[in-house]
C-alpha positions as CSV (number, residue, x, y, z in Angstrom):
1,M,-69.9,10.7,-20.9
2,D,-71.3,11.2,-24.4
3,I,-68.7,13.1,-26.4
4,F,-71.6,15.1,-28.0
5,E,-72.8,16.4,-24.7
6,K,-70.6,19.5,-25.1
7,C,-72.5,20.3,-28.3
8,S,-75.9,20.6,-26.6
9,Q,-74.3,22.7,-23.8
10,F,-72.9,25.2,-26.2
11,T,-75.6,27.9,-26.2
12,E,-73.9,31.3,-26.7
13,A,-74.3,31.4,-30.4
14,K,-77.9,30.3,-30.3
15,V,-78.7,33.1,-27.8
16,A,-77.0,35.6,-30.0
17,I,-79.0,34.4,-33.0
18,E,-82.3,34.5,-31.1
19,Q,-81.6,38.0,-29.8
20,G,-80.4,39.4,-33.2
21,Y,-76.8,40.2,-32.6
22,Y,-75.1,37.2,-34.1
23,P,-72.4,38.6,-36.4
24,Y,-71.0,35.5,-38.2
25,F,-71.7,33.3,-41.3
26,I,-73.7,36.2,-42.9
27,P,-74.9,34.9,-46.3
28,L,-74.4,37.6,-48.9
29,N,-76.6,37.8,-52.0
30,E,-73.9,39.7,-54.0
31,N,-70.3,40.7,-53.5
32,E,-69.1,43.4,-55.8
33,G,-66.0,44.3,-53.9
34,T,-66.5,47.6,-52.2
35,E,-70.3,46.9,-51.8
36,V,-72.2,43.8,-50.9
37,V,-75.9,42.9,-50.8
38,Y,-77.6,41.3,-47.9
39,Q,-81.3,40.4,-48.0
40,G,-81.7,43.0,-50.8
41,R,-80.0,45.8,-48.9
42,R,-76.7,47.3,-50.0
43,L,-73.8,47.8,-47.5
44,L,-70.4,49.3,-47.8
45,M,-67.8,46.6,-47.4
46,C,-65.3,47.7,-44.9
47,G,-64.4,44.3,-43.6
48,S,-62.8,42.5,-46.5
49,N,-59.2,41.4,-47.1
50,N,-59.5,42.3,-50.8
51,Y,-56.9,45.0,-50.3
52,L,-56.2,45.8,-54.0
53,G,-59.8,45.1,-55.2
54,L,-58.6,42.4,-57.6
55,T,-61.4,39.9,-57.2
56,T,-63.4,41.8,-59.8
57,H,-60.5,42.8,-62.0
58,P,-61.3,41.8,-65.6
59,K,-57.8,40.2,-66.2
60,V,-58.0,38.1,-63.0
61,K,-61.5,36.9,-63.8
62,Q,-60.7,36.1,-67.4
63,A,-57.5,34.2,-66.4
64,A,-59.6,32.0,-64.0
65,L,-62.2,31.3,-66.8
66,D,-59.5,30.5,-69.4
67,A,-57.9,28.0,-67.0
68,I,-61.1,26.2,-66.3
69,E,-61.6,25.8,-70.1
70,R,-58.1,24.4,-70.5
71,Y,-57.7,22.3,-67.3
72,G,-61.2,21.7,-65.9
73,T,-62.4,22.4,-62.3
74,S,-60.0,20.4,-60.2
75,C,-56.7,18.5,-60.2
76,T,-58.2,15.7,-58.0
77,G,-55.0,14.9,-56.3
78,S,-52.1,16.1,-54.2
79,R,-49.1,18.0,-55.5
80,F,-47.0,15.0,-54.4
81,L,-48.7,12.6,-56.8
82,N,-51.0,13.6,-59.7
83,G,-51.9,17.2,-58.7
84,T,-49.0,19.2,-60.0
85,L,-49.5,21.2,-63.2
86,E,-46.9,23.2,-65.1
87,L,-49.1,26.2,-64.0
88,H,-48.3,25.5,-60.4
89,E,-44.5,25.5,-61.1
90,R,-44.8,28.7,-63.1
91,L,-46.6,30.3,-60.3
92,E,-43.9,29.2,-57.8
93,H,-41.2,30.7,-60.0
94,E,-43.2,34.0,-60.3
95,L,-43.9,34.2,-56.5
96,A,-40.2,33.5,-55.6
97,D,-39.2,36.3,-58.0
98,W,-41.8,38.7,-56.5
99,V,-40.6,38.3,-52.9
100,G,-36.9,38.0,-53.8
101,K,-36.2,34.4,-52.8
102,P,-34.7,31.6,-54.9
103,A,-37.7,29.2,-54.5
104,A,-41.3,29.0,-53.5
105,L,-43.9,26.2,-52.8
106,V,-47.6,26.6,-53.3
107,F,-50.1,25.0,-50.8
108,S,-53.8,24.6,-51.1
109,T,-54.6,27.2,-48.4
110,G,-52.7,29.8,-46.4
111,M,-53.6,27.8,-43.3
112,Q,-51.9,24.7,-44.7
113,A,-48.9,26.7,-45.7
114,N,-48.2,27.5,-42.1
115,L,-49.3,24.1,-40.8
116,G,-47.1,22.3,-43.3
117,T,-44.0,24.6,-43.1
118,I,-43.7,24.9,-39.4
119,S,-44.5,21.3,-38.5
120,A,-42.1,20.1,-41.2
121,L,-39.2,22.1,-39.8
122,I,-39.8,21.8,-36.0
123,G,-38.4,18.4,-34.8
124,R,-38.0,17.0,-31.3
125,A,-34.8,18.9,-30.7
126,D,-36.1,22.3,-31.9
127,V,-38.0,25.3,-30.5
128,V,-40.4,27.6,-32.3
129,I,-40.8,31.0,-30.8
130,L,-44.0,33.0,-31.6
131,D,-45.3,36.5,-31.0
132,K,-48.3,36.2,-28.6
133,L,-50.6,37.8,-31.2
134,D,-49.5,35.5,-34.1
135,H,-52.3,34.1,-36.3
136,A,-54.0,30.9,-35.2
137,S,-52.5,29.0,-38.2
138,I,-49.0,29.7,-36.9
139,V,-49.9,28.5,-33.4
140,D,-51.5,25.4,-34.8
141,G,-48.4,24.7,-37.0
142,A,-46.3,24.9,-33.9
143,R,-48.5,22.5,-32.1
144,L,-48.2,20.0,-34.9
145,G,-44.4,20.1,-34.8
146,W,-42.6,17.7,-32.4
147,G,-40.7,20.4,-30.7
148,E,-41.2,23.0,-28.0
149,T,-43.2,26.3,-28.4
150,K,-42.2,29.5,-26.6
151,R,-44.0,32.9,-26.8
152,F,-42.9,36.5,-26.4
153,R,-44.9,39.7,-25.8
154,H,-46.4,41.3,-28.9
155,N,-43.7,43.2,-30.8
156,D,-41.5,43.3,-27.7
157,V,-38.0,42.6,-29.0
158,N,-36.5,42.7,-25.5
159,D,-38.9,39.9,-24.5
160,L,-38.0,38.0,-27.6
161,E,-34.3,38.2,-26.6
162,R,-35.1,37.1,-23.1
163,V,-36.8,33.9,-24.5
164,L,-33.9,33.2,-27.0
165,A,-31.2,33.8,-24.4
166,A,-32.7,31.2,-22.1
167,L,-32.6,28.5,-24.8
168,P,-29.7,26.0,-25.1
169,A,-27.3,26.8,-27.9
170,E,-27.7,23.4,-29.4
171,K,-31.4,23.7,-29.9
172,G,-32.7,24.5,-33.4
173,K,-34.7,27.8,-33.3
174,L,-37.3,29.2,-35.6
175,V,-38.9,32.6,-34.8
176,V,-42.3,33.2,-36.5
177,V,-44.1,36.5,-36.7
178,D,-46.9,38.1,-38.6
179,G,-45.5,40.8,-40.8
180,L,-48.7,42.8,-40.7
181,F,-50.9,41.7,-37.7
182,S,-54.3,40.9,-39.0
183,M,-56.4,42.4,-36.1
184,E,-54.2,45.2,-34.8
185,G,-53.0,46.5,-38.1
186,D,-49.5,47.1,-36.8
187,I,-46.2,45.9,-38.3
188,A,-43.5,43.5,-36.8
189,P,-40.4,45.5,-36.0
190,L,-38.1,43.4,-38.3
191,P,-35.1,45.8,-38.1
192,E,-34.9,45.0,-34.4
193,I,-36.0,41.3,-34.7
194,V,-33.4,40.4,-37.3
195,P,-30.2,41.1,-35.3
196,V,-31.6,39.4,-32.2
197,C,-32.3,36.3,-34.3
198,K,-28.8,36.4,-35.7
199,K,-27.3,36.8,-32.3
200,Y,-28.8,33.6,-31.0
201,G,-28.7,31.6,-34.2
202,A,-32.4,31.6,-34.8
203,R,-34.0,31.5,-38.3
204,L,-36.8,33.9,-39.0
205,M,-40.1,33.3,-40.8
206,V,-42.6,36.1,-41.6
207,D,-46.2,35.5,-42.3
208,D,-47.1,38.1,-44.9
209,A,-50.8,37.1,-45.5
210,H,-51.9,40.7,-44.9
211,A,-48.8,42.5,-45.9
212,M,-48.5,41.1,-49.4
213,G,-49.9,43.6,-51.9
214,V,-49.8,46.3,-49.2
215,L,-46.3,46.8,-47.8
216,G,-42.9,47.0,-49.6
217,G,-44.4,48.0,-52.9
218,G,-46.7,44.9,-52.6
219,R,-43.8,42.6,-51.9
220,G,-44.3,42.3,-48.1
221,T,-42.8,43.3,-44.8
222,A,-39.2,42.3,-45.5
223,A,-39.2,44.4,-48.6
224,H,-40.8,47.3,-46.7
225,F,-37.8,47.4,-44.4
226,G,-35.2,46.5,-47.0
227,L,-34.5,43.2,-45.3
228,T,-35.5,40.7,-47.9
229,D,-32.1,38.9,-47.7
230,E,-32.2,38.8,-43.9
231,V,-35.6,37.1,-43.5
232,D,-35.3,33.3,-44.1
233,L,-38.8,32.4,-45.0
234,V,-41.7,34.5,-46.4
235,M,-45.2,33.0,-46.3
236,S,-48.4,34.4,-47.6
237,T,-51.9,33.5,-48.7
238,F,-53.7,34.0,-52.0
239,S,-57.1,34.8,-50.4
240,K,-56.3,38.5,-49.8
241,S,-54.5,40.7,-52.2
242,F,-54.0,37.9,-54.7
243,A,-57.8,37.5,-55.0
244,S,-57.8,33.7,-55.0
245,L,-57.4,30.8,-52.7
246,G,-54.2,29.0,-51.6
247,G,-50.9,30.0,-50.1
248,F,-47.1,29.7,-50.4
249,V,-43.8,29.8,-48.6
250,A,-40.6,31.1,-50.2
251,G,-37.0,30.8,-49.1
252,D,-33.7,29.1,-50.0
253,T,-33.9,26.3,-52.6
254,E,-32.7,23.5,-50.2
255,V,-35.1,24.6,-47.5
256,I,-38.1,24.6,-49.8
257,H,-37.0,21.3,-51.2
258,Y,-37.1,19.8,-47.7
259,I,-40.5,21.3,-46.9
260,K,-41.8,20.0,-50.2
261,H,-41.0,16.4,-49.1
262,H,-41.9,16.7,-45.4
263,A,-45.0,18.9,-45.2
264,R,-48.0,16.7,-44.5
265,A,-50.4,19.5,-45.2
266,L,-49.0,19.6,-48.8
267,I,-48.5,15.9,-49.4
268,F,-52.0,14.8,-48.1
269,S,-54.1,17.7,-49.6
270,A,-55.4,18.1,-53.1
271,S,-53.6,20.9,-55.0
272,I,-55.3,24.2,-55.8
273,P,-57.4,24.2,-59.1
274,A,-55.8,25.7,-62.2
275,S,-58.3,28.5,-62.0
276,N,-57.0,29.6,-58.6
277,A,-53.4,29.4,-59.8
278,A,-54.2,31.4,-62.9
279,A,-56.0,34.1,-61.0
280,V,-52.9,34.6,-58.8
281,L,-50.6,34.8,-61.8
282,A,-53.0,37.5,-63.3
283,A,-53.1,39.3,-59.9
284,L,-49.3,39.4,-59.9
285,Q,-49.3,40.8,-63.3
286,V,-51.7,43.6,-62.3
287,M,-49.5,44.4,-59.2
288,R,-46.6,44.9,-61.5
289,E,-48.5,46.9,-64.1
290,E,-50.7,48.9,-61.7
291,P,-48.6,49.9,-58.7
292,E,-50.9,52.8,-58.1
293,R,-53.4,50.3,-56.5
294,I,-50.9,49.7,-53.7
295,Q,-50.3,53.4,-53.3
296,R,-54.1,54.0,-53.3
297,V,-55.0,51.5,-50.6
298,N,-52.3,53.0,-48.3
299,Q,-53.5,56.6,-49.0
300,I,-57.1,55.5,-48.1
301,A,-55.8,53.9,-44.9
302,E,-53.9,57.0,-43.9
303,R,-57.0,59.1,-44.3
304,V,-59.2,56.7,-42.3
305,R,-56.6,56.4,-39.5
306,T,-56.3,60.2,-39.3
307,E,-60.0,60.8,-39.2
308,L,-60.8,58.0,-36.7
309,R,-58.2,59.4,-34.3
310,R,-59.6,62.9,-34.8
311,M,-63.1,61.6,-33.8
312,G,-61.7,60.1,-30.7
313,F,-61.6,56.4,-31.5
314,N,-59.0,54.1,-30.1
315,I,-57.3,52.5,-33.1
316,G,-54.2,51.2,-31.3
317,N,-51.0,51.2,-33.3
318,S,-52.4,50.6,-36.7
319,Q,-50.1,51.6,-39.6
320,T,-51.9,49.9,-42.4
321,P,-55.2,49.3,-44.2
322,V,-56.3,47.2,-41.2
323,V,-57.7,49.7,-38.8
324,P,-59.2,48.4,-35.6
325,I,-61.8,50.3,-33.5
326,I,-60.9,49.1,-30.1
327,I,-64.0,48.9,-27.7
328,G,-62.8,46.5,-25.0
329,D,-66.0,44.6,-24.1
330,D,-67.7,41.7,-25.9
331,M,-71.4,42.9,-25.7
332,R,-70.6,46.5,-26.4
333,T,-68.5,45.4,-29.4
334,L,-71.4,43.2,-30.7
335,F,-74.0,45.9,-30.3
336,T,-71.8,48.5,-32.0
337,W,-71.3,46.1,-34.9
338,K,-75.0,45.6,-35.1
339,A,-75.7,49.3,-35.2
340,L,-73.1,49.8,-38.0
341,F,-74.5,46.9,-39.9
342,E,-78.0,48.3,-39.8
343,A,-76.7,51.8,-40.7
344,G,-75.2,50.3,-43.9
345,V,-71.5,49.4,-43.3
346,F,-70.1,45.9,-43.0
347,V,-67.2,45.5,-40.5
348,N,-66.0,42.5,-38.4
349,P,-66.5,42.2,-34.6
350,V,-63.5,40.4,-33.0
351,L,-64.0,39.1,-29.4
352,S,-61.8,37.4,-26.8
353,P,-60.0,35.0,-27.0
354,A,-59.3,36.0,-30.7
355,V,-57.9,39.2,-29.1
356,P,-56.8,39.6,-25.5
357,E,-59.5,40.4,-22.9
358,G,-60.1,44.2,-22.8
359,C,-59.0,44.6,-26.5
360,Q,-62.3,43.5,-28.2
361,L,-62.6,45.4,-31.4
362,L,-64.3,46.1,-34.7
363,R,-61.9,45.2,-37.5
364,T,-62.2,47.6,-40.4
365,S,-60.2,47.2,-43.6
366,Y,-60.0,49.0,-46.9
367,M,-59.5,48.5,-50.6
368,A,-57.8,50.4,-53.4
369,T,-61.1,50.4,-55.2
370,H,-63.0,52.3,-52.5
371,T,-64.1,55.6,-53.8
372,D,-63.6,58.9,-51.9
373,E,-67.4,59.1,-51.6
374,Q,-67.6,55.6,-50.1
375,I,-64.9,56.4,-47.5
376,E,-66.6,59.6,-46.6
377,R,-69.8,57.8,-46.1
378,A,-68.1,55.1,-43.9
379,L,-66.5,57.8,-41.8
380,E,-69.8,59.6,-41.3
381,L,-71.4,56.3,-40.1
382,Y,-68.5,55.5,-37.8
383,E,-68.8,58.9,-36.1
384,R,-72.6,58.8,-35.9
385,V,-72.8,55.2,-34.5
386,G,-69.7,55.8,-32.3
387,R,-71.5,58.6,-30.5
388,Q,-74.8,56.8,-30.4
389,M,-73.1,53.8,-28.7
390,G,-70.9,55.9,-26.4
391,V,-67.7,54.6,-28.0
392,I,-66.7,58.2,-28.6
393,S,-68.1,61.3,-26.9
């Protein structure tokens, strides 16, 4: 059999393109944060991860430009060899301080942070235990490790305990959860998870890709619950609230030292350019100096959740600026996305298997820089299109 035969047999995306409801790889002409331009038409952006609106902040942009002037466009090598700058180490120090851990390690992407960290720690005698709705990067990191992978029902601490209780005491155990789940918008119940992990000798890692800059005064889920010292590893990305590209993991010094020397995703990838590192440092400074941005994005989220529930939309258990509109069917989700797109608002359709069957949804998300008028307009469009498509009555 020709290995490429599967490529010619893959027709779903081609059909969607031909019929006009293909929702991916949309090439934007301009991206100004809360609004974007597609083929000369302006749309409200309600599908970004730019939670604090820092991609257009003057300090963040200037920091990136200054770093290019000083360091050029690339380090052209891995952190392990020639790709570490003083800037990277300064960023690691600042990030560790921000999340309340002794040490941090910067990776080239958030995906690589999870791939490298989890696969470095999980040996043949170890088990990694994942929430069933954990991000794909966590799942892939577990696959790359030499150990065993177990799953528990989403945010179900009793099921987590069932899984842990069945494992031999001599096994090394790492529980990994999203802090803020990126599709559902709900939060991992860390106050219940932490004591269960301690009871069974399991370490706990929290992926705060979407929680950083949003929860805990911007410091993430552990800080949100006052459990910074009880969570062993905090991971996050730079491609969301930090307005850049990259990722990091933070924890005890000896653990970070071990990951630094065993994470293949770090050792065999070029380091992030100085411009990206400088942008994150500037974003951190803005978070410290402008905490009102964090307050603002959560106020907007509360308003949107309240209004969508009042209209009759199913938004699940969202508690954050990630607010799903759960529709429950692939084609109905795609057609509702298309209607909203044509009406002037950009959201993201999420289909199975990215979410469980029956939970297909439109992922909406919000920024601190959205104006009240923009949010009002988005809500009007949601209600109009929702009624038109029969999502609400």
